[in-house]
LOLOTOR-14215 format. One record per residue (C-alpha): x, y, z; residue number from 1; residue in one letter. Coordinates in steps of 0.001 Angstrom, whole numbers, m for minus. Each point is the difference from the previous one (the first is absolute). Example, Ala and Ser with C-alpha at 12.3 -4.5 7.8 and 13.67 -1.06 7.14 Angstrom:
# LOLOTOR-14215
[rec [12300 m4500 7800] 1 "A"]
[rec [1370 3440 m660] 2 "S"]
//
This chain:
# LOLOTOR-14215
[rec [260871 251808 244687] 1 "X"]
[rec [3695 m171 595] 2 "X"]
[rec [2315 m1647 m1648] 3 "X"]
[rec [3151 m394 1156] 4 "X"]
[rec [3400 m847 m2093] 5 "X"]
[rec [3222 m448 2252] 6 "X"]
[rec [3088 1086 m1306] 7 "X"]
[rec [1396 m3497 m1678] 8 "X"]
[rec [m2478 m227 m2250] 9 "X"]
[rec [580 2960 m2120] 10 "X"]
[rec [1805 m598 m3021] 11 "X"]
[rec [3609 1145 286] 12 "X"]
[rec [2832 124 m2671] 13 "X"]
[rec [3665 149 695] 14 "X"]
[rec [1564 2290 m3354] 15 "X"]
[rec [3308 233 2073] 16 "X"]
[rec [m109 3700 7] 17 "X"]
[rec [m3561 m315 853] 18 "X"]
[rec [m2029 m1852 2619] 19 "X"]
[rec [m3698 838 m94] 20 "X"]
[rec [m3326 m1519 1148] 21 "X"]
[rec [m3006 347 m1792] 22 "X"]
[rec [m3077 431 1095] 23 "X"]
[rec [m2060 m568 m3231] 24 "X"]
[rec [483 m1189 m3454] 25 "X"]
[rec [3254 1699 m1782] 26 "X"]
[rec [2371 143 m2615] 27 "X"]
[rec [856 m4289 m404] 28 "X"]
[rec [m2589 m635 3121] 29 "X"]
[rec [m3128 m567 m1007] 30 "X"]
[rec [m2685 m1526 1368] 31 "X"]
[rec [m3936 932 m885] 32 "X"]
[rec [m1363 m372 3077] 33 "X"]
[rec [2653 2795 1787] 34 "X"]
[rec [m92 2874 m2684] 35 "X"]
[rec [m1232 2867 2134] 36 "X"]
[rec [m2067 1093 3528] 37 "X"]
[rec [m2447 2254 m1265] 38 "X"]
[rec [1839 3339 m1496] 39 "X"]
[rec [3408 m1567 1150] 40 "X"]
[rec [1872 m1285 m2672] 41 "X"]
[rec [3625 m682 1524] 42 "X"]
[rec [1474 m283 3253] 43 "X"]
[rec [3489 m1070 m466] 44 "X"]
[rec [2610 346 3259] 45 "X"]
[rec [3455 853 m1585] 46 "X"]
[rec [3317 m391 1352] 47 "X"]
[rec [2557 873 m2559] 48 "X"]
[rec [3510 125 532] 49 "X"]
[rec [2961 2866 m52] 50 "X"]
[rec [483 1965 m3275] 51 "X"]
[rec [m2581 m2265 m1787] 52 "X"]
[rec [m3619 595 m1095] 53 "X"]
[rec [m2771 288 m2838] 54 "X"]
[rec [1391 1559 m3232] 55 "X"]
[rec [m2051 2620 m1987] 56 "X"]
[rec [m3684 m1614 m630] 57 "X"]
[rec [m3240 1179 m856] 58 "X"]
[rec [m3828 187 1523] 59 "X"]
[rec [m3130 917 m667] 60 "X"]
[rec [m3302 568 1597] 61 "X"]
[rec [708 m655 3568] 62 "X"]
[rec [477 1118 3341] 63 "X"]
[rec [3282 m1329 1846] 64 "X"]
[rec [1219 438 3341] 65 "X"]
[rec [3506 m450 1242] 66 "X"]
[rec [799 m35 3597] 67 "X"]
[rec [3362 m8 1748] 68 "X"]
[rec [471 m2611 2965] 69 "X"]
[rec [3541 36 m26] 70 "X"]
[rec [3068 1829 m1815] 71 "X"]
[rec [m434 2736 m2862] 72 "X"]
[rec [m1680 m880 m3563] 73 "X"]
[rec [943 2449 m3219] 74 "X"]
[rec [m2905 1209 m2033] 75 "X"]
[rec [131 1257 m3707] 76 "X"]
[rec [m2246 400 m2219] 77 "X"]
[rec [m1027 1460 m3714] 78 "X"]
[rec [m1752 3313 1542] 79 "X"]
[rec [3272 815 1402] 80 "X"]
[rec [m96 m1061 3409] 81 "X"]
[rec [3006 m1101 2071] 82 "X"]
[rec [m59 m553 3718] 83 "X"]
[rec [723 m2259 2351] 84 "X"]
[rec [m2201 m1924 2264] 85 "X"]
[rec [943 m978 3233] 86 "X"]
[rec [m1166 m1898 2941] 87 "X"]
[rec [m3372 1375 1026] 88 "X"]
[rec [m437 1318 m2839] 89 "X"]
[rec [m3541 m479 m2386] 90 "X"]
[rec [389 766 m3941] 91 "X"]
[rec [m3073 7 m2175] 92 "X"]
[rec [157 m300 m4046] 93 "X"]
[rec [m2929 524 m1875] 94 "X"]
[rec [1112 m1679 m3216] 95 "X"]
[rec [m3435 1473 m2212] 96 "X"]
[rec [915 594 m3329] 97 "X"]
[rec [3268 m1671 m67] 98 "X"]
[rec [3058 418 1763] 99 "X"]
[rec [3744 m1424 347] 100 "X"]
[rec [1874 m417 3071] 101 "X"]
[rec [3076 m2048 1874] 102 "X"]
[rec [761 m1097 3458] 103 "X"]
[rec [3279 m273 1545] 104 "X"]
[rec [998 m902 3309] 105 "X"]
[rec [1715 3282 747] 106 "X"]
[rec [2390 m1779 2511] 107 "X"]
[rec [3378 m1781 m1581] 108 "X"]
[rec [110 m1795 4118] 109 "X"]
[rec [m3103 m592 851] 110 "X"]
[rec [m3589 m1698 m1286] 111 "X"]
[rec [m3019 1901 m444] 112 "X"]
[rec [m3428 m1533 1460] 113 "X"]
[rec [m2904 1297 m1427] 114 "X"]
[rec [m3463 m791 m718] 115 "X"]
[rec [m1664 838 m3784] 116 "X"]
[rec [m3861 36 m509] 117 "X"]
[rec [m1717 401 m3142] 118 "X"]
[rec [m3931 1317 461] 119 "X"]
[rec [m2186 m127 m3096] 120 "X"]
[rec [m918 3670 m933] 121 "X"]
[rec [m3572 1414 m353] 122 "X"]
[rec [270 1808 m3639] 123 "X"]
[rec [2584 m862 m2081] 124 "X"]
[rec [2546 2269 m2024] 125 "X"]
[rec [556 2483 2331] 126 "X"]
[rec [3208 2103 92] 127 "X"]
[rec [2501 m1635 1995] 128 "X"]
[rec [1188 972 3528] 129 "X"]
[rec [2414 m261 2594] 130 "X"]
[rec [202 872 4066] 131 "X"]
[rec [1666 m907 3032] 132 "X"]
[rec [416 534 3343] 133 "X"]
[rec [888 m1283 3319] 134 "X"]
[rec [m2318 m1238 2796] 135 "X"]
[rec [369 m125 3455] 136 "X"]
[rec [m3005 m3098 1017] 137 "X"]
[rec [m1617 865 3516] 138 "X"]
[rec [809 m2272 2790] 139 "X"]
[rec [m3395 m2421 390] 140 "X"]
[rec [m1856 1124 m2607] 141 "X"]
[rec [m616 94 m3636] 142 "X"]
[rec [1754 3178 m2309] 143 "X"]
[rec [m1557 926 m3451] 144 "X"]
[rec [2630 m144 m2926] 145 "X"]
[rec [m1583 m145 m2780] 146 "X"]
[rec [m3929 621 m1539] 147 "X"]
[rec [m2014 1263 m2692] 148 "X"]
[rec [297 3524 1585] 149 "X"]
[rec [m2646 m627 2599] 150 "X"]
[rec [2507 m743 2486] 151 "X"]
[rec [1965 3312 1231] 152 "X"]
[rec [3839 306 m39] 153 "X"]
[rec [297 m3391 m1858] 154 "X"]
[rec [1632 m229 m3670] 155 "X"]
[rec [m2822 m968 m2585] 156 "X"]
[rec [m689 m2208 m2752] 157 "X"]
[rec [m3019 128 m2402] 158 "X"]
[rec [m1484 m3419 1807] 159 "X"]
[rec [m3070 104 2313] 160 "X"]
[rec [2248 m1425 2624] 161 "X"]
[rec [2361 725 3090] 162 "X"]
[rec [3192 m1282 1227] 163 "X"]
[rec [1015 249 4187] 164 "X"]
[rec [3371 m1210 1669] 165 "X"]
[rec [m1058 m1369 3408] 166 "X"]
[rec [2118 m608 3290] 167 "X"]
[rec [m1242 m1650 3444] 168 "X"]
[rec [1786 m416 2829] 169 "X"]
[rec [m96 m3434 2249] 170 "X"]
[rec [m3235 m222 1601] 171 "X"]
[rec [m1514 2759 m1744] 172 "X"]
[rec [m2835 161 m2654] 173 "X"]
[rec [m845 1812 m3169] 174 "X"]
[rec [m3483 m9 m1192] 175 "X"]
[rec [m884 1088 m4175] 176 "X"]
[rec [m3467 751 m1226] 177 "X"]
[rec [m563 m632 m3763] 178 "X"]
[rec [m2540 298 m2332] 179 "X"]
[rec [2577 m1443 m2831] 180 "X"]
[rec [m1484 m3036 m1855] 181 "X"]
[rec [3626 m1638 767] 182 "X"]
[rec [3054 814 2124] 183 "X"]
[rec [3408 m1358 m224] 184 "X"]
[rec [2563 m324 3062] 185 "X"]
[rec [3611 m966 m546] 186 "X"]
[rec [1751 m111 3634] 187 "X"]
[rec [3788 1487 m435] 188 "X"]
[rec [1492 m1209 3160] 189 "X"]
[rec [m1546 m1342 3300] 190 "X"]
[rec [m2862 m2150 1227] 191 "X"]
[rec [m3643 1313 449] 192 "X"]
[rec [m3357 m1532 186] 193 "X"]
[rec [m2599 1245 m2895] 194 "X"]
[rec [m3347 m645 601] 195 "X"]
[rec [1438 m2680 2378] 196 "X"]
[rec [2212 m1682 m2710] 197 "X"]
[rec [3553 42 810] 198 "X"]
[rec [1811 1781 m2712] 199 "X"]
[rec [4006 m309 m187] 200 "X"]
[rec [2703 2227 m2073] 201 "X"]
[rec [m664 m497 m3399] 202 "X"]
[rec [m3602 m1876 142] 203 "X"]
[rec [m2467 1709 m1514] 204 "X"]
[rec [m4019 184 276] 205 "X"]
[rec [m2631 178 m2835] 206 "X"]
[rec [m3362 1992 1735] 207 "X"]
[rec [m3313 46 m1408] 208 "X"]
[rec [m3211 1276 1695] 209 "X"]
[rec [1368 591 3229] 210 "X"]
[rec [m689 3936 985] 211 "X"]
[rec [2255 m152 3200] 212 "X"]
[rec [3477 m1275 240] 213 "X"]
[rec [1882 m360 3199] 214 "X"]
[rec [3331 m422 464] 215 "X"]
[rec [1462 m1297 3151] 216 "X"]
[rec [3874 88 898] 217 "X"]
[rec [1509 m2898 1029] 218 "X"]
[rec [3587 1601 m417] 219 "X"]
[rec [380 3164 m1480] 220 "X"]
[rec [m994 m57 m3575] 221 "X"]
[rec [240 2065 m3364] 222 "X"]
[rec [m2669 m502 m2600] 223 "X"]
[rec [m1392 1416 m2982] 224 "X"]
[rec [m3778 293 m688] 225 "X"]
[rec [m2117 428 m2948] 226 "X"]
[rec [m3302 705 m1012] 227 "X"]
[rec [m821 m900 m3406] 228 "X"]
[rec [m3204 103 m2571] 229 "X"]
[rec [m673 m2876 m1906] 230 "X"]
//
């Protein structure tokens, strides 16, 4: 089963300093039929204006992944971490027993566009941790970037989930075999087919019971793929 959701169907909020599209119930938006997909609880597509951001706030018992598409995002947290996340970099913050942090656009001139995902952890009350790394997605392939540690050279989270960055050129094909209960695809840019279903920029696909995924490029495309437990 593949359920596709077009970009325009995502919940959109515009606060002036922040334009955001929420894939699942979040903050003031609540839909009891759209709370999560397996262990994926939050998938937000955020554009923050220059010099603006999220002031210090707390999290606990959540694996939080941020991926910058354009611009730069400054992160500060209660562990003493201070770092700027730039285009192409991913950050994992395991909130565990509790952490506070802030996120601000590091530029006074350009907006920052980033994706933020929250994944439910296997265990509660673990020690908080933070990791960050730049990844260069391989052409016409899936590049693993986050996992439980089962996939080499990935950032690690406390969950049996995996996150990949994918690219495909026009007319090319990428295949993925999975044993996960659920998978999730988000098109960052371009137009492609997923098992014969057309997806455009901003579209998402919620996948269940499909062990083989076949991605065909109708034009050069980038996407994110998640394999998830229930």
